[in-house]
N, C-alpha and C positions, 0 to 999 in steps of 0.2 A: 767879509765885505759883502754887502747886499748886491744882488744882481739887478741892474737897471732894466726895467721892463719897457718894451715898445708900447706905443699907444694901443695897438691891437691887442696885445697880450694883457695889458691892464684892464681893457674893456671886457675881455673874456673872463678874467678872474673875478672882477667885480660883479659880473652878471650872476655867477654861480654861487658865490658865497652865501647869498640869501636863499638858495634853492632849498625847499622844504623836503625834497627827496620823496621816495615812495611812501605811500600810506601814512603821510603826515597826519591823517586821522588816526589818532592813537587807539580810538575805540574804548568801549567800557572795560576797564580792567577787572571789574567784578562780574564778569560774563556768566552765562548759564549753560555753556557748551559742555557736552559730556564726552567721555572717552569713546573713540570710534566714530564720532560725528565728523562730517566734512561739509564744506560749502564753497560756493563760487561767488564772486562779486565784482563790482566796479567801484571806482572812487574818482572824485574830482576835488582839486584843491586850488585855492587862489590865495597866495601869501605874500607878504613883504617882510624882509629881514635885513638887519644891519650887519655889515661884515667889514673886516679890515683887509686891505690888499697891501702886500709887501711894497713899502716905499710910496704909497698913495694916500693913506688915511681911510676913513670910514665912508661907506656908501650904502644907499638903500636901493633895493630892486624888487620889482613885482615878477612873480613867476606863476604860471598856471600848469597843472599836472593832470593828466588823465590816464588811469591805469586799470589793470585787472588784478584780482586777488584770488587766493585760494587758502583755505584754513582747515585745520585738523585738530580734533580733540585727542590729546596724547595721554593724559592722566588726570585723575580727579582734580579739577580746578586749573589745569594747564591746557593751553592751546597754542599751536604754531601757525603763524600767518606767513605766507609767501606773496610777493607782488612783483609785477613788472609794469613800468609806467613810461609814457612818452612826456616830453617836456617842451614848453615853449617860453622863452625868456626875452623880455623887451626892456630897454632902459635908455635913458637919455644920452648916455655915453657910448651906446652901442650903435655902430654903423649898420649891422645886419642882425636880423633875429637869429638867436641861437636855438638849436634844438638838439635833443638827445634821448638816450634811453637809460633807465636805471633799474636796479633790481635790489631786493632786500629781504630780510628775514626778521620776524618779531615773535617773542615768546611773551604771553600774558598768563598770569597766574592769580586766580581768585583765591585769596587767603581765607575766605569764609565759604568755600564750595560746599562744606558740610551743612550749611544753612540755606536751603532752597528759598528762592524768592517767592513770596506769597502773591500770586497774581491778583488776589482780591484784597490785598493789604491796603491799609490807610496811607494816605500821602505822607512821605518821609517816615514811614513806620519801621523801615530797616535801613541800616547803613553797612553795606558789606565792603570789604577792603580788597585791593588788588595791586599787583606790581606788573610792570612790563619793561622789557629791554629789547632794543632793536639795533640792527646794523644795516646800513644802506650804502651801496656802491654805484657809481655812475659816471657818465661822460657826456659832455655837451660840446657842440662844434658849430661854427658858422660856415657859410659858403666859401670862405677864404681859408678854411682849415685852421682857424684859431680855435683852440679848444681848452677843456679843463677836465681833469680826472679828480674825483673827490670821494671822501668817505664821511658818513655821518653816523654818530652814535647817539642813542636816546635811552635814557633810564628814567622811569617815572613811578609814581605812587598815586593812587586815587581811590575814591569810593563811588559806589553806585547806590541809588535809592529810588523806590517807586514814586511816580508822580500821580498817575491815575492808572487804571487797568490797562495793560499792554504797553505802558509807556514808562521808561526809566530816565532819570537824570543821572549824570556822572561828571566827575571832575577831579582835578588834583594838580600836582606839581610835576615838573619835568626838568631834567638836565639834558640839554641838547647841544652837541658839539659837532661842528663840521670843519674838516681840514681838506685842503685840496692843493693841486699843482696846475698852474695854467701855462700853456705854451702858445707862441705865435710870434711871427716876425723875427725868428731867430733868437728869441729870448724866453725866459721862463721865470716864475715866481710863485710864492706861496700865498694861501688865503686861509684865514681863520675867522670863524663866526664870532660875533659880539653877543653880549646879553644871553649867555648860555643857560641861565636859570629862568624858567617861565612857568606858565599855568595854562590849563586847558579846561574846557567845559563842553559838555555835549548832551544830546538827547537821542534816545532810541525808541522807535515804535515798531512793534511786532504785531502786525495785523493777523498773522497766523504763525503757527509754530516753526515753519521752515522759511520764513521771510523776515528780514530785519532791514529797516530803513533808518538811517541816522544822519545827524548833522552835528558839526563841532566847530568851536571857536577857540583860536589860540591867542594868547596874550603875552606880552613882554618879550620873550625870546624871539618871537615873530608875531606878526599881526595878520589875521586872515580867517577864512572860513573854509570848510570842507563838507562834502557830502558823500555818503556811501550806501550801497545796497548789497545785501548778502542773501543768497538763496541756497538752501540745502536740498538737493534733488531727492 
């Protein structure tokens, strides 16, 4: 038998089911990082996502995220990204803004790492393929201790191609699944993301070898934009 949720718990769960979690900027799966390289960065995202709350139906919410990133080149074509982010969630059925912290890990693998990108290549002259997989964990809570614990899983495939010198376009498809448990007002209930299959597209600009500036668009599974900056000391 389903657990009846209090109004406060329902609001909490609805707020987070659309939460894009850390580093929702998937970044270019056909990256150019080399083993032993490392970098630091920041990211910002503003997303809307549809989710189902136990016993209440589907809802849409807007979430903004600001976070810090670190990355490492592990093997030819492979990089590991770690991230920690702060969250702010607002919605029409929320009495109070919810805030929280999340952390995650992502692995990207350039399947064509043996084919270096030609920095002077013609537009769309190369199409390199890549994969990524990520796991994200977090918690949000309002001032009345109504909260939500959640986990998000992302698995995607994409391609990267040159646009002009020092600029790459990338994009692909993603399976993104979020599941969580909300508590508040003496009750609890589950949340599950809707529209788990989606697409992403982005652009990366490298004004110098140790600096990357990017922007990204997400479609279908969630709707929104993101920006990131990565610097290799």
